[in-house]
C-alpha positions in Angstrom: -28.4 -7.0 31.1 -30.0 -6.5 34.6 -28.5 -3.5 36.4 -28.9 -2.1 39.6 -27.4 0.3 42.3 -26.4 -0.6 45.8 -29.8 -0.1 47.1 -30.6 -3.4 44.5 -33.5 -0.6 43.5 -34.7 0.0 40.7 -34.0 -2.6 38.7 -33.0 -1.9 34.7 -32.5 -3.7 31.7 -29.0 -1.8 29.9 -26.5 -2.7 27.5 -22.8 -2.0 29.4 -19.6 -1.4 27.6 -16.1 -0.8 29.3 -14.0 1.6 27.1 -10.3 1.2 28.0 -9.1 4.7 26.7 -10.7 7.9 25.9 -10.4 6.9 22.3 -12.8 4.3 23.4 -15.3 6.6 25.3 -15.3 9.0 22.0 -16.8 6.5 20.0 -18.8 5.0 22.7 -20.6 8.0 22.5 -20.6 8.7 18.4 -22.3 5.4 18.0 -24.8 6.0 20.6 -28.8 5.1 19.2 -30.4 6.2 22.0 -30.8 9.7 24.2 -30.2 7.6 26.8 -26.4 6.9 27.9 -24.7 7.4 31.6 -21.1 6.9 32.8 -21.2 4.7 35.7 -18.1 4.1 37.7 -18.1 1.1 40.4 -22.4 1.5 41.3 -22.4 2.3 44.5 -24.9 5.1 44.1 -27.8 4.0 45.7 -30.4 4.5 43.2 -31.1 5.1 39.5 -28.5 7.7 38.9 -25.8 5.7 37.5 -29.0 3.6 35.3 -30.2 3.6 31.6 -30.7 1.8 28.3 -26.9 2.4 28.0 -24.3 1.9 30.7 -21.1 2.9 29.6 -18.6 1.6 32.6 -15.5 3.6 33.4 -13.8 0.7 35.3 -11.4 0.2 32.8 -10.0 3.3 33.0 -8.0 3.4 35.5 -4.1 4.6 35.9 -2.8 7.0 37.9 -1.3 9.1 35.2 1.0 11.5 37.4 1.9 12.5 41.1 3.5 15.8 42.2 5.8 15.0 45.8 6.1 18.2 46.1 2.4 19.6 45.7 0.6 16.6 46.1 -1.3 17.2 42.4 -2.3 13.5 41.7 -3.0 13.2 37.9 -5.7 9.8 36.9 -8.2 8.3 35.1 -11.7 8.7 36.4 -11.5 4.9 36.9 -9.5 4.8 39.2 -10.9 4.1 43.2 -10.4 6.1 45.9 -8.8 2.7 47.4 -6.3 2.9 44.9 -5.2 6.2 45.8 -5.2 5.6 49.9 -3.3 2.0 48.6 -0.9 3.6 46.9 -0.2 7.1 48.6 -1.1 7.0 51.9 1.8 5.2 53.4 4.2 7.7 51.6 2.0 10.7 53.8 -0.8 11.3 51.6 -4.3 11.5 52.3 -7.6 12.2 50.1 -8.8 15.9 51.3 -12.6 14.7 51.3 -14.3 11.3 51.5 -17.2 9.2 51.4 -18.2 6.2 53.6 -16.6 3.9 51.1 -13.5 3.9 49.7 -14.9 1.8 46.7 -16.0 4.5 44.2 -14.2 5.7 41.2 -12.6 9.2 41.3 -15.2 10.3 38.4 -18.3 8.9 40.4 -17.2 11.2 43.4 -16.8 14.7 41.2 -20.3 13.8 39.3 -21.7 13.1 42.5 -19.4 15.9 44.1 -19.2 13.5 47.4 -18.9 14.6 51.2 -17.4 12.9 53.8 -17.0 13.3 58.1 -15.3 16.6 57.6 -17.6 19.1 54.9 -17.9 21.8 57.5 -13.7 22.0 57.2 -13.2 20.7 54.4 -16.1 21.2 51.6 -17.1 18.7 49.2 -14.5 16.4 46.7 -14.9 19.2 44.3 -13.1 21.4 46.0 -10.2 19.8 45.8 -10.4 19.4 42.4 -7.6 21.2 39.9 -9.3 19.9 36.8 -11.7 17.9 34.7 -11.1 16.1 31.2 -14.7 15.2 30.0 -15.8 13.5 27.1 -18.6 15.8 25.2 -21.1 14.9 22.5 -20.5 18.4 20.9 -16.8 19.1 21.1 -14.7 15.6 22.1 -12.6 15.9 24.9 -12.9 19.2 26.8 -10.5 20.4 29.3 -12.1 22.3 32.0 -11.5 24.0 35.1 -12.2 26.7 37.3 -11.2 29.3 34.5 -11.5 27.6 31.3 -14.9 26.2 30.4 -16.4 27.4 34.2 -19.9 26.6 33.4 -19.0 22.9 32.3 -16.7 22.2 35.1 -19.5 24.0 38.1 -22.1 21.5 36.1 -19.9 18.7 36.0 -18.6 19.0 39.9 -22.2 17.4 41.0 -24.1 17.1 37.6 -24.7 13.1 38.0 -22.6 12.3 34.8 -25.7 14.4 32.6 -23.1 17.0 31.0 -20.3 14.1 29.3 -17.8 11.3 30.6 -15.3 12.2 32.9 -12.1 10.8 31.6 -9.3 12.5 33.7 -8.8 14.4 36.6 -6.5 16.3 38.5 -7.0 16.2 42.5 -4.8 17.9 45.4 -4.0 15.4 48.5 -3.4 16.9 51.5 -0.4 15.6 53.4 0.0 13.0 56.5 1.9 12.5 59.4 0.1 9.1 60.5 -1.9 6.3 59.2 -3.9 6.5 63.0 -6.7 8.4 64.0 -7.5 10.2 67.1 -11.1 9.2 68.1 -12.9 10.8 70.7 -16.5 8.7 71.3 -19.4 10.8 73.2 -23.2 9.2 73.9 -25.6 11.7 74.3 -28.6 11.1 75.6 -31.1 13.1 72.9 -30.8 15.2 69.7 -30.9 18.3 71.7 -27.4 17.1 73.8 -26.1 15.9 70.3 -26.4 19.4 68.2 -25.0 20.8 70.9 -22.0 19.2 70.9 -21.5 19.3 66.8 -21.8 23.2 67.7 -19.0 22.9 70.5 -16.6 20.6 68.8 -16.8 22.2 65.6 -13.3 23.0 65.1 -12.9 19.0 65.3 -11.4 18.1 61.7 -14.2 15.2 61.9 -17.5 14.7 63.1 -20.6 12.1 62.6 -22.9 10.5 65.2 -25.0 7.2 64.9 -28.3 8.5 65.9 -30.6 5.5 67.5 -34.2 6.5 65.3 -36.5 4.5 66.9 -35.7 6.0 70.2 -38.9 8.2 71.8 -39.9 10.7 74.4 -36.7 12.2 76.1 -34.3 10.1 74.5 -35.3 11.1 70.8 -32.3 11.4 68.7 -30.1 9.5 71.1 -27.1 9.3 70.0 -23.4 8.1 69.8 -21.1 11.1 68.4 -17.5 10.7 67.0 -14.8 13.0 67.2 -11.1 12.7 65.1 -8.2 14.2 63.7 -5.0 12.3 62.0 -2.7 11.7 64.5 0.3 13.9 64.8 2.3 11.8 66.6 1.2 7.6 64.8 3.1 5.8 62.5 2.3 5.0 59.2 1.2 1.0 59.7 -0.5 -1.5 57.2 -3.9 -2.4 57.8 -4.2 -6.1 58.9 -7.7 -6.3 56.8 -10.4 -8.5 58.0 -13.4 -9.0 56.2 -16.9 -10.7 57.0 -18.9 -11.9 53.4 -22.5 -12.1 53.1 -23.2 -14.6 50.7 -26.1 -14.4 49.9 -30.0 -11.8 50.1 -31.1 -12.7 53.5 -34.8 -13.7 54.2 -36.9 -9.9 53.8 -38.0 -10.7 57.7 -34.1 -10.5 58.8 -34.8 -7.2 59.5 -38.0 -5.9 61.3 -38.5 -2.9 63.8 -37.6 -5.8 66.7 -34.5 -6.2 65.0 -33.6 -3.1 64.6 -34.7 -1.9 68.4 -32.6 -5.0 69.4 -28.9 -4.0 67.3 -29.6 0.2 68.3 -29.9 -0.7 71.7 -27.3 -3.0 71.9 -25.1 -0.4 69.8 -25.7 2.8 71.8 -25.3 0.3 74.9 -22.2 -1.7 74.0 -19.9 1.0 76.1 -20.7 1.6 79.3 -19.1 4.9 79.6 -20.0 8.0 78.5 -16.8 9.4 77.2 -14.0 7.5 75.3 -10.7 8.0 73.3 -8.7 5.6 71.8 -6.0 5.7 68.1 -8.1 4.1 65.6 -6.6 3.3 62.3 -7.7 5.6 59.4 -9.5 2.5 57.7 -11.5 1.7 60.8 -12.6 5.1 61.3 -14.1 5.8 57.5 -14.8 2.9 56.0 -15.9 0.3 58.8 -18.8 -1.1 56.3 -16.1 -1.7 53.9 -14.7 -4.7 56.1 -18.3 -6.4 55.0 -18.6 -7.6 51.4 -22.2 -7.1 49.9 -23.3 -5.8 53.6 -26.3 -4.2 51.1 -27.6 -8.4 50.9 -28.7 -7.6 54.7 -31.8 -5.7 53.5 -33.4 -8.7 51.0 -33.9 -9.2 47.2 -36.0 -6.3 47.6 -33.6 -3.8 48.3 -33.1 -0.5 50.1 -33.8 2.7 50.0 -30.8 5.2 51.5 -32.7 8.5 51.8 -30.7 11.6 52.8 -31.3 15.5 53.2 -30.1 18.4 54.2 -31.9 21.3 56.5 -30.5 24.4 57.4 -29.2 25.1 60.6 -31.2 27.6 61.7 -34.3 24.8 62.1 -32.7 22.0 62.2 -33.2 20.8 65.3 -36.9 21.1 64.7 -37.0 20.0 61.8 -34.9 16.5 62.7 -37.3 15.9 65.9 -40.3 15.8 63.4 -38.6 13.7 61.1 -37.6 11.0 63.8 -40.7 11.3 65.5 -42.0 10.2 62.8 -40.1 7.5 61.8 -40.2 6.7 65.2 -44.1 6.1 64.7 -43.9 4.2 61.5 -41.7 1.3 63.0 -39.6 1.3 59.6 -36.5 1.6 61.4 -33.2 2.1 59.9 -29.6 0.7 62.1 -27.4 3.1 59.7 -28.9 6.5 61.0 -25.9 8.7 60.6 -26.0 12.4 61.3 -23.4 14.7 60.4 -22.9 19.0 60.0 -22.2 21.0 56.9 -20.6 24.1 56.3 -21.3 26.3 53.6 -21.7 25.3 50.0 -19.8 25.5 47.0 -20.9 27.7 44.0 -21.9 23.8 41.5 -25.4 24.4 40.4 -26.7 21.0 41.6 -24.4 20.3 44.5 -26.3 18.7 47.2 -24.8 20.1 50.6 -25.2 23.9 52.0 -24.7 24.9 55.9 -26.8 22.6 57.9 -27.4 19.0 59.1 -27.6 16.2 56.8 -29.3 12.8 58.0 -28.8 9.6 56.1 -31.2 6.7 56.9 -31.4 3.5 55.2 -34.7 1.6 55.2 -35.6 -1.6 53.9 -38.1 -1.9 50.8 -41.6 -1.8 52.6 -45.2 -1.5 51.4 -45.6 1.6 53.4 -42.1 3.1 53.1 -42.7 5.6 50.0 -45.9 7.3 51.5 -43.5 7.6 55.1 -40.9 9.5 52.3 -43.3 11.2 50.6 -44.1 12.8 54.1 -40.4 13.1 54.7 -40.2 14.9 51.6 -42.5 17.5 52.6 -41.0 18.5 55.8 -37.2 18.4 54.1 -38.6 21.3 51.6 -40.6 23.5 54.0 -37.5 23.9 56.2 -36.0 24.9 53.2 -33.7 21.5 52.5 -33.0 19.0 49.8 -32.9 15.2 49.1 -28.8 13.9 48.2 -29.1 13.1 44.5 -26.9 10.5 44.9 -28.9 8.3 46.8 -32.5 9.2 45.4 -34.6 6.4 43.7 -38.2 8.1 44.2 -38.3 12.0 44.4 -40.1 13.9 42.5 -39.7 15.9 39.4 -41.7 18.6 41.9 -39.3 18.2 44.9 -36.2 18.4 43.2 -36.8 21.6 41.1 -38.0 23.7 44.4 -35.1 22.1 46.4 -32.3 22.9 44.0 -32.6 26.5 42.5 -29.9 26.4 39.8 -31.7 23.5 38.0 -32.5 25.6 35.2 -28.8 27.3 34.8 -27.9 23.4 35.3 -30.1 23.0 32.3 -28.7 26.1 30.1 -25.3 24.2 30.2 -26.7 20.9 29.5 -28.2 22.1 26.1 -25.1 24.6 25.6 -22.9 21.3 25.4 -25.6 19.0 23.8 -25.4 16.9 26.5 -29.6 16.9 26.7 -29.5 14.8 23.5 -27.1 11.8 24.7 -26.7 12.0 28.6 -29.8 10.7 30.3 -30.4 8.5 33.2 -33.5 7.1 34.7 -33.2 9.7 37.6 -32.7 12.3 35.2 -35.8 11.5 33.3 -38.0 11.1 36.3 -37.1 14.7 37.7 -37.1 16.4 34.3 -33.6 16.6 33.6 
C-alpha cells in the first residue's frame, strides 16, 4: 500500500502490520525478510522517518497499564496517544510535562523523536521525563532500559527515530496540575529584534512561542505575535467543548501562493488592535489549535508540503534568523505556519535535536523552486553551528546531517552493538547514511 508522513511527501509502497502485543512485535521482527523495517505510530512525523518497505504500526498496543497517584508515574504501552493520556488524567490533576503541537502522537513516537514543546527552556524534551522504556530488539528480545541499565541503548533510543528497535512500553512522570486553563499573554512585536528581546526578558515564563510573519520585509522583518503562558492556579477543571472543522479533500495546488499567504499573514498579525493582551484559555486552545482542524494538511494540495525546522545557537541567532527570513521573503515561497521558540540546554541523547538557542519551523508547499531554497538555508544553518530536526526532515543530505549531529558515530556504535543496523532502517536513515 502507499504510505506517507503527515506532509504527504514522499510516498512509498510499503507492507503494513499492526501487532497487538509484545509477543506479536517479536514475531514480526523475527519474520522480517528485509533490512528496511521501521516502527510507526499515528503518522504525524512529516517526512520519511517512519517510512520503509515494512512498517510496524504500534497503534493497537494502546493500553494504560498502571498509574501511581502519589508520584504521577504512568506506565503504558508505546501505542498510547498523548490524547488518551490527557483525556484520562487532566481532570484528575495531572498533565504532560512536555507536549508537541499535536496530541495525536503516540508515546513511542514522542520518545523516538524526543519531542519538545513550548517549554523546552524550562522542562527540556519529552525523554527528560521518561523513567524507563522496554524495547523489542533483534539481538536480545525485549530489553528494559533506563539511565543506569542499558544506558547507551536508552540514550540512543530517545531521539533515535526508531533505529534501535521497537519501543513497546514506557514509564513517564506526569506533572501536577491545578487547572485546565492557561493564563495567556499575547504581545505583538514590530520586528525580529524586538521578538528575541522579549523571549529573553520573559525567559521565566513556563511557555513561550511566537508566530512570525515570514513575508514581512525591511524594518518589519520578523514581526511576530508572541504568546506566553502559565498554568492557572486559580482556575478549575472543565472539559473542553470540542468543535472541529474538517477539510474533506486536498485543496487545489494554486490555493496557497505568495498573495494568499501574504494576505493571511497580514490578517493574523493585525487581527488584534492591541499590542498586549491577557486572557485565560483552555489548555487545548493553547497547545493544540490545529488539532481542531481535521486533515489540515490537505490545505497544501495533493503534492504535499515540507515542514522545515532548524535550531541555531543563541549567540548567532539574530543574524542567522534575519538571513533566513530575508531569503524566504525574497523567494516568495512564504509560510503561514512559521513558529519560533527558545530552547534551553541539550540533553545527553546521541541524536536528539534541541540545544540552547532558537528554533524556527516553516512549512512550504511543494514547489519546483523549493528544494533549491532549502539547500541554501541548510548552508546558512550549518555555517552558524545549527542543525535540522529529523522528525520533520524529508530531504536533508547525508553531509548536512553528519556535520550537524556530532555524536552520530556513537549512535551507530549502539545500533551495531544490538544488530539494529541489520533490521531497523527507514527511508530517512538510508538517505542519511545511518
